[in-house]
C-alpha positions as CSV (number, residue, x, y, z in Angstrom):
1,M,-0.4,0.0,-0.1
2,K,1.5,3.3,-0.9
3,I,1.0,6.3,1.0
4,T,0.9,9.5,-0.4
5,P,1.4,12.8,1.6
6,D,-1.5,15.4,2.0
7,V,-0.6,18.2,0.2
8,N,-3.4,20.2,1.6
9,A,-2.8,19.5,4.8
10,P,-1.7,22.1,7.2
11,K,2.2,22.9,7.6
12,S,4.2,23.2,10.7
13,P,6.2,26.4,10.7
14,A,9.5,24.5,9.9
15,E,7.9,23.1,6.7
16,K,6.7,26.8,5.9
17,K,10.1,28.4,6.2
18,T,12.0,25.5,4.0
19,P,10.5,25.2,0.4
20,L,10.6,21.9,-0.9
21,N,13.0,20.4,-2.6
22,E,15.2,22.7,-0.5
23,V,18.0,21.0,1.9
24,V,19.8,22.8,4.4
25,I,23.3,22.0,5.1
26,S,25.2,23.1,8.3
27,L,28.9,24.6,7.9
28,Y,29.5,23.6,11.0
29,E,28.3,20.3,12.4
30,S,27.0,20.5,16.2
31,Q,28.1,17.4,18.0
32,D,28.3,16.2,21.7
33,K,31.3,16.2,23.6
34,I,33.7,13.6,23.4
35,Y,35.0,11.7,26.6
36,P,38.4,9.8,25.5
37,R,38.6,7.1,27.0
38,S,41.8,6.5,29.2
39,V,44.1,3.3,27.2
40,S,47.6,2.0,27.3
41,G,49.6,0.5,24.5
42,F,53.0,0.8,22.1
43,F,51.5,4.0,20.8
44,T,50.4,5.3,23.8
45,K,53.4,4.9,25.4
46,W,55.4,6.4,22.5
47,R,52.7,9.1,22.5
48,W,54.0,10.2,25.7
49,V,57.4,9.8,25.3
50,M,57.0,12.5,22.3
51,I,54.6,14.6,25.0
52,W,57.6,14.7,27.2
53,I,60.4,15.1,25.2
54,T,58.9,18.4,23.3
55,Q,58.1,19.5,26.5
56,L,60.8,19.3,28.2
57,F,62.3,21.1,25.4
58,F,60.3,23.6,25.7
59,Y,59.9,24.5,29.3
60,G,63.1,23.8,29.8
61,V,65.7,25.5,26.7
62,P,64.9,29.1,28.1
63,W,66.3,28.5,31.1
64,L,70.0,27.1,29.8
65,D,72.5,29.6,29.6
66,W,74.7,30.1,26.8
67,G,78.1,32.0,28.1
68,H,76.3,35.0,29.8
69,R,73.3,34.9,27.4
70,Q,70.1,33.4,27.0
71,A,71.2,29.9,25.3
72,L,68.0,30.3,22.3
73,L,66.3,33.5,22.6
74,F,64.7,35.5,19.8
75,D,65.4,39.2,20.7
76,L,63.1,41.4,18.6
77,E,64.1,44.8,20.5
78,A,67.8,44.3,19.4
79,K,67.3,42.8,15.8
80,R,69.3,39.2,17.0
81,F,68.5,36.0,17.4
82,Y,70.3,34.0,19.3
83,I,70.3,30.3,18.4
84,F,72.6,28.6,20.8
85,K,76.3,29.4,19.3
86,L,74.5,31.2,16.2
87,V,74.0,34.9,16.3
88,L,71.7,35.8,13.6
89,Y,71.0,39.2,12.5
90,P,68.1,40.6,9.9
91,Q,70.6,40.2,7.1
92,D,71.0,36.3,8.1
93,L,67.4,36.0,7.4
94,I,67.9,33.7,4.8
95,Y,68.6,31.0,7.1
96,L,65.9,31.4,9.1
97,T,64.1,30.9,6.0
98,A,66.0,27.9,5.1
99,I,65.2,26.3,8.7
100,L,61.3,27.0,8.1
101,I,61.6,25.3,4.5
102,I,63.3,22.2,5.5
103,S,60.9,22.0,8.4
104,A,58.2,21.8,5.9
105,L,59.4,19.1,3.8
106,S,60.1,17.2,6.6
107,L,56.2,17.5,7.5
108,F,55.5,16.5,3.8
109,L,58.4,13.5,4.3
110,F,56.9,12.3,7.5
111,T,53.4,12.2,5.7
112,A,54.4,10.9,2.5
113,I,56.2,7.6,4.2
114,A,53.4,7.4,7.9
115,G,50.8,9.8,7.2
116,R,50.0,12.1,10.3
117,L,52.9,11.7,12.1
118,W,53.6,15.0,13.4
119,C,49.2,15.6,14.1
120,G,49.2,12.7,16.7
121,Y,52.4,12.8,18.2
122,T,54.3,16.1,18.3
123,C,51.2,18.9,17.3
124,P,51.0,21.4,20.0
125,Q,47.3,21.0,19.5
126,T,47.7,17.4,20.3
127,V,49.7,17.9,22.8
128,Y,48.5,20.1,25.3
129,T,45.0,18.8,24.6
130,E,46.5,15.4,25.9
131,I,47.9,17.5,29.1
132,F,44.5,18.7,29.4
133,I,42.5,15.2,29.4
134,W,45.3,13.7,31.7
135,I,44.6,17.0,34.1
136,E,40.9,16.3,33.7
137,R,41.3,12.3,34.6
138,K,42.9,12.8,37.4
139,I,40.6,15.3,39.1
140,E,37.4,14.3,37.9
141,G,37.7,10.9,37.5
142,D,37.6,8.5,33.9
143,R,35.0,8.6,31.3
144,A,32.5,7.4,32.8
145,T,32.5,9.5,36.0
146,R,33.1,12.6,33.8
147,M,30.0,11.9,31.9
148,K,28.6,11.0,35.2
149,L,29.6,14.3,36.7
150,D,28.9,16.6,33.4
151,A,25.3,15.3,33.1
152,A,24.4,15.8,37.1
153,T,23.2,18.8,38.9
154,M,25.4,21.2,40.1
155,S,26.3,20.4,43.5
156,S,29.1,21.4,46.0
157,E,31.0,18.1,44.6
158,K,30.4,19.3,40.9
159,L,31.4,22.8,41.4
160,A,34.7,21.7,43.7
161,R,35.3,19.6,41.2
162,K,34.7,21.4,38.5
163,G,37.0,24.7,40.1
164,A,40.0,22.4,40.9
165,K,40.4,21.5,37.0
166,H,39.8,24.6,35.8
167,F,42.3,26.5,38.0
168,V,45.1,23.9,37.4
169,W,43.8,24.4,33.8
170,I,44.7,28.2,33.9
171,L,47.7,28.0,36.2
172,F,49.4,25.4,33.7
173,A,48.3,28.0,30.7
174,L,49.1,30.8,31.9
175,W,52.7,29.0,32.7
176,T,52.9,28.0,29.0
177,G,52.3,31.5,27.6
178,F,54.7,32.5,30.0
179,T,57.5,30.4,28.7
180,F,56.9,31.5,25.2
181,V,57.5,35.0,26.0
182,G,60.3,33.9,27.3
183,Y,61.6,33.1,23.9
184,F,61.6,36.8,23.0
185,T,62.2,38.7,26.4
186,P,65.2,37.2,28.8
187,I,62.8,34.7,31.2
188,R,65.0,35.5,33.9
189,D,64.3,38.9,33.4
190,L,60.6,38.5,32.9
191,S,60.3,36.2,36.5
192,T,61.8,38.9,38.4
193,A,59.6,41.4,36.8
194,A,56.4,39.2,37.2
195,L,57.5,38.5,40.7
196,N,57.8,42.2,41.3
197,Y,54.4,43.0,39.1
198,G,56.5,44.9,36.9
199,L,55.7,43.3,34.0
200,S,55.3,45.9,30.6
201,P,51.7,46.1,29.2
202,W,52.8,44.2,26.0
203,E,54.8,41.1,27.8
204,T,51.5,41.2,30.2
205,F,49.3,40.9,27.1
206,W,51.1,38.2,25.4
207,V,51.4,36.1,28.8
208,C,47.5,36.4,29.1
209,F,47.1,36.5,25.4
210,Y,49.0,33.0,24.6
211,G,47.8,31.4,27.7
212,F,44.1,32.1,27.2
213,A,44.5,30.1,23.4
214,T,46.2,27.2,25.5
215,Y,43.4,27.3,27.9
216,G,40.9,27.8,24.9
217,N,42.2,25.2,22.3
218,A,43.2,22.4,24.8
219,G,40.5,22.8,27.2
220,F,37.2,23.3,25.1
221,M,38.4,23.0,21.3
222,R,40.3,20.8,21.2
223,E,38.9,18.2,18.4
224,Q,37.2,21.0,16.8
225,V,40.5,23.1,16.1
226,C,41.7,19.9,14.6
227,K,38.6,19.3,12.4
228,Y,37.8,22.8,11.2
229,M,40.5,24.9,12.4
230,C,43.7,23.5,10.9
231,P,44.4,23.7,7.3
232,Y,46.6,20.4,7.2
233,A,43.9,17.8,7.7
234,R,42.8,19.5,4.8
235,F,45.7,19.2,2.1
236,Q,47.2,16.2,3.5
237,S,45.3,14.0,1.0
238,A,47.4,15.2,-1.6
239,M,50.7,13.8,-0.1
240,F,48.8,10.5,0.6
241,D,49.1,7.3,-1.8
242,D,48.5,4.0,-1.5
243,D,51.4,3.1,0.1
244,T,51.8,5.3,2.9
245,L,50.8,3.9,6.6
246,I,48.0,5.1,7.5
247,V,45.8,3.9,10.6
248,T,43.9,0.9,8.9
249,Y,40.4,-1.6,9.6
250,D,40.9,-4.9,8.1
251,E,37.5,-5.1,7.3
252,A,38.5,-8.3,5.5
253,R,39.2,-10.1,8.4
254,G,36.5,-8.1,11.1
255,E,33.6,-7.9,9.3
256,P,30.8,-9.2,9.7
257,R,31.4,-7.4,13.0
258,G,29.3,-8.8,16.3
259,G,29.1,-9.7,20.0
260,R,30.0,-12.8,20.7
261,S,31.8,-14.7,23.3
262,R,34.9,-16.3,24.3
263,K,34.4,-20.2,23.6
264,D,32.1,-19.2,20.1
265,D,33.8,-20.0,17.1
266,L,34.0,-17.6,14.5
267,N,33.4,-19.9,11.6
268,T,29.9,-21.3,13.6
269,K,29.2,-18.1,14.1
270,Q,30.1,-16.1,10.4
271,L,32.0,-13.4,12.3
272,G,34.9,-11.8,11.5
273,S,37.3,-10.5,14.4
274,C,35.4,-7.4,15.3
275,I,33.4,-7.9,18.3
276,D,32.3,-4.7,18.2
277,C,32.5,-3.7,21.6
278,N,33.0,0.3,20.0
279,L,36.1,0.6,22.2
280,C,38.2,2.0,19.1
281,V,35.7,4.9,19.1
282,Q,35.4,5.5,23.0
283,V,39.6,6.2,22.9
284,C,39.3,8.5,19.8
285,P,40.4,11.7,20.8
286,T,38.4,13.0,17.3
287,G,35.5,10.9,17.7
288,I,35.9,8.7,14.5
289,D,35.0,5.5,14.0
290,I,37.9,4.1,12.1
291,R,36.3,0.9,10.7
292,K,34.4,3.2,8.7
293,G,37.4,3.6,6.5
294,L,40.4,6.7,6.2
295,Q,38.3,10.2,7.4
296,Y,40.2,13.5,7.7
297,E,39.4,13.8,11.2
298,C,42.2,10.8,12.0
299,I,45.1,12.4,13.1
300,G,47.2,9.1,13.5
301,C,47.7,8.8,16.9
302,G,47.1,4.7,17.1
303,A,44.8,5.0,20.2
304,C,42.1,2.8,18.5
305,A,45.0,0.3,17.5
306,D,46.4,0.3,21.0
307,V,42.7,-0.6,22.4
308,C,41.5,-2.9,19.8
309,D,45.0,-4.9,20.7
310,T,43.5,-5.4,24.1
311,V,40.5,-6.6,23.2
312,M,41.9,-9.1,20.7
313,D,44.5,-10.4,23.4
314,K,40.9,-11.0,25.5
315,M,39.2,-13.1,23.4
316,G,42.8,-14.9,22.0
317,Y,42.7,-13.6,18.9
318,E,45.6,-12.1,16.7
319,R,46.5,-9.1,16.9
320,G,46.6,-6.2,14.2
321,L,42.9,-6.2,13.4
322,V,43.6,-2.3,13.4
323,K,47.0,-1.2,12.7
324,Y,49.4,0.8,11.1
325,S,49.5,-0.2,7.6
326,T,48.8,0.7,4.0
327,Q,46.3,0.2,1.7
328,N,47.9,-1.7,-0.9
329,A,49.2,-3.8,1.7
330,I,46.0,-4.3,3.2
331,N,43.8,-5.3,-0.5
332,N,47.0,-7.1,-1.7
333,K,47.6,-9.0,1.8
334,W,51.1,-8.4,1.7
335,S,53.7,-9.1,4.9
336,H,55.3,-6.5,7.3
337,Q,58.3,-6.7,5.1
338,Q,56.7,-6.7,1.5
339,M,54.9,-3.7,2.7
340,L,58.2,-2.1,4.2
341,K,59.6,-2.6,1.2
342,R,57.4,0.0,-0.7
343,I,58.5,3.2,1.5
344,L,61.6,4.0,-0.8
345,R,59.1,5.3,-3.8
346,P,59.5,8.3,-6.4
347,R,58.1,10.6,-3.8
348,V,60.0,9.5,-0.9
349,L,62.9,9.6,-2.8
350,I,62.2,13.0,-3.9
351,Y,61.7,14.7,-0.8
352,A,64.5,12.6,0.8
353,T,66.9,14.0,-1.8
354,V,66.0,17.5,-1.7
355,L,65.3,17.7,2.4
356,S,69.2,16.4,2.6
357,L,70.5,18.9,0.0
358,L,68.9,21.7,2.1
359,V,70.1,20.3,5.0
360,V,73.8,20.0,3.7
361,G,73.7,23.3,2.6
362,L,72.5,25.0,5.4
363,V,75.2,23.2,7.3
364,A,78.1,24.2,5.4
365,S,76.9,27.8,4.9
366,L,77.3,27.9,8.5
367,W,80.3,26.0,9.0
368,F,82.0,28.1,6.7
369,R,79.8,31.5,7.8
370,T,81.9,34.4,8.4
371,P,81.8,35.8,12.3
372,F,81.4,39.2,11.5
373,R,79.2,41.1,8.6
374,V,79.8,44.8,6.9
375,D,78.1,47.1,5.0
376,V,79.3,50.0,3.5
377,V,76.8,53.1,3.3
378,R,77.7,56.5,1.7
379,D,77.2,59.6,3.4
380,R,74.4,60.8,1.0
381,G,74.7,64.3,2.6
382,V,78.5,64.7,0.7
383,M,79.2,62.7,-2.1
384,A,82.3,64.4,-2.3
385,R,84.4,67.5,-1.0
386,L,87.7,69.6,-0.9
387,S,88.8,69.4,2.7
388,D,90.7,71.5,4.8
389,D,93.9,70.4,3.1
390,G,92.7,70.7,-0.1
391,K,92.7,67.0,-1.0
392,L,89.5,65.0,-2.9
393,E,87.3,63.8,0.1
394,N,84.6,60.8,0.2
395,V,83.0,60.3,3.3
396,Y,81.5,56.6,4.2
397,R,79.8,54.9,7.3
398,L,80.5,51.3,7.9
399,Q,78.5,49.0,10.3
400,I,80.3,45.9,11.6
401,M,78.4,43.7,13.3
402,N,80.4,41.1,15.1
403,G,78.7,37.3,15.3
404,T,81.0,35.9,17.9
405,E,80.1,35.7,22.2
406,T,84.0,37.7,22.7
407,V,85.2,41.0,21.9
408,Q,86.7,41.4,18.8
409,H,89.3,43.8,17.2
410,Y,89.4,44.7,13.5
411,Q,91.6,46.7,11.1
412,L,90.3,48.3,7.9
413,S,92.1,49.0,4.6
414,V,90.6,49.9,1.3
415,T,92.2,49.3,-2.3
416,G,91.5,50.4,-5.9
417,I,92.6,53.8,-5.8
418,K,96.9,54.8,-5.8
419,D,97.5,57.1,-3.5
420,L,94.2,56.9,-1.3
421,E,94.3,57.9,2.9
422,V,92.1,56.1,5.0
423,E,90.8,57.8,8.0
424,T,88.6,56.1,10.5
425,E,86.5,58.1,13.6
426,A,84.3,56.5,16.3
427,A,80.6,56.9,15.4
428,N,79.5,58.9,18.4
429,D,80.4,56.3,20.9
430,D,82.5,55.4,23.8
431,Q,84.3,52.6,22.7
432,D,87.5,54.8,22.3
433,D,89.2,57.9,23.8
434,E,90.8,59.0,21.0
435,E,89.0,60.8,18.1
436,H,91.0,58.6,15.4
437,I,91.3,55.2,15.9
438,K,93.7,52.6,14.0
439,T,91.9,49.5,15.3
440,I,88.1,48.9,16.0
441,K,86.9,47.3,18.6
442,V,83.5,45.9,18.5
443,K,81.8,44.0,21.7
444,P,80.5,40.9,21.4
445,A,77.3,39.9,19.5
446,E,76.9,43.3,19.0
447,S,77.2,46.3,15.9
448,R,78.8,49.5,15.6
449,W,79.2,52.4,13.0
450,V,82.3,53.7,11.9
451,I,83.1,56.6,10.0
452,V,85.6,56.4,6.9
453,D,86.7,59.2,5.2
454,L,88.9,58.5,1.5
455,K,90.9,61.2,0.7
456,I,93.2,61.5,-2.7
457,P,95.1,64.7,-4.1
458,D,92.8,66.9,-5.6
459,G,93.1,66.5,-9.4
460,T,94.9,63.4,-9.8
461,L,91.7,61.3,-11.0
462,E,89.8,62.3,-14.0
463,S,85.8,62.9,-13.3
464,G,83.1,59.9,-12.2
465,S,83.1,57.2,-10.4
466,H,85.9,54.6,-9.3
467,K,85.4,50.7,-7.9
468,I,87.2,50.6,-4.6
469,M,87.0,47.7,-2.2
470,F,86.5,47.8,1.6
471,E,88.6,45.0,3.5
472,I,88.1,44.6,6.8
473,E,90.1,41.5,9.0
474,S,89.7,39.9,12.1
475,L,92.8,40.3,14.2
476,E,91.7,37.1,16.3
477,T,90.0,35.0,13.6
478,K,92.0,36.1,10.6
479,D,89.0,36.2,8.5
480,V,88.4,38.8,5.9
481,V,85.4,40.5,4.7
482,T,85.7,42.7,1.4
483,E,82.9,45.0,0.2
484,K,82.5,47.3,-3.1
485,S,81.7,50.9,-3.2
486,V,82.8,53.7,-5.2
487,F,85.1,57.1,-4.9
488,L,83.4,59.8,-6.5
489,V,85.3,62.4,-8.2
490,P,83.0,65.7,-9.5
491,R,83.5,67.6,-12.9
């Protein structure tokens, strides 16, 4: 019997607002809060190892000293980046660019080999979400207890637990924001100012800003950041292929799924290995069902593989129903060795070759890098002039930047013109007692301006520009830097 709708029947308010055959699609899918279940296993242990490594580095490095300064400091006010032994100036932007390119290519390489390793093990969003969930679990209890607590009406116990959790979250978030700012302002000075209530308005703002970002992202938004805000999840498929290692459910072995006793025979029951316990969904930090195949929400943490192996052990089945594997390995039933042979494929080799060349080039460039820089600037106020002694004079300003951690002394010479006289003068600093200096002294990791007067007897050169070469030699390291310029002779 076919039932047809009565078009003359009165419509509900919702039906009146929505025309026939029109579907309303929301760009943001509202969903229930995810309560990840605690899990242990091989991948979980490695995830916590990476959390400890990354956080010990992040919170510990700003407190390390290198000589008489902070080991890792991006001093924006002084326009210097201190990276352990390296001192980089704005002119060394090429090195920072190379580091960023190497980081991006490393991400592409790891993604091509083993999927979203970055997301699952070292991404700050994943790391801090894991830490915040651990704090939540310690204060509020396990998954079932947390769900029961959230569903209960407000009481003194609920208020105390919720208040304690948010108090610890806020403290940890502010500590994170404080540490982040400590990479740009010397953290010991920052801590002294904080203890004495002497933080500047900008320092206070950035500590609170990054603290609030950590509190909001890791405490509340969590998987929503990965699903809706992070662009990596959207373009990762461009770096995947059928030989990329991903967290995979072996559908051929697991289906048809269903509940059963440990004593039941699978052939008699005509069931697969999956007992449909749903634990793989309960432990997933993004709340997906890995049995539905690869999804962009999957961050590759391996929690579902760990809990599934635990269930397989209890049922007496072989492990690996959910595991890291490739699409080709699943489809062709390859062994572990056959799957690993496909790692060295053209895409991976190209990424690895380009990455290796960049790393070697960066290391070689830093190794042979001259430990000081020189910029030659002509005095634009006076192109050329006659001095009091009747000689033709050009004035230059030299900026000498000492990239070492010790005081350096430099000697200057100029070549390219016969009978050229060189006079140097300190440019408004107190490093030399005499007005005219013979040796240029520059403090550690500092830059200094020096005025250079070049003179020739008037009439010895024809009018025009004449090429000259400035040579600056370090008396300590014997390194020499040369800079080209011109000597102008007016008509």
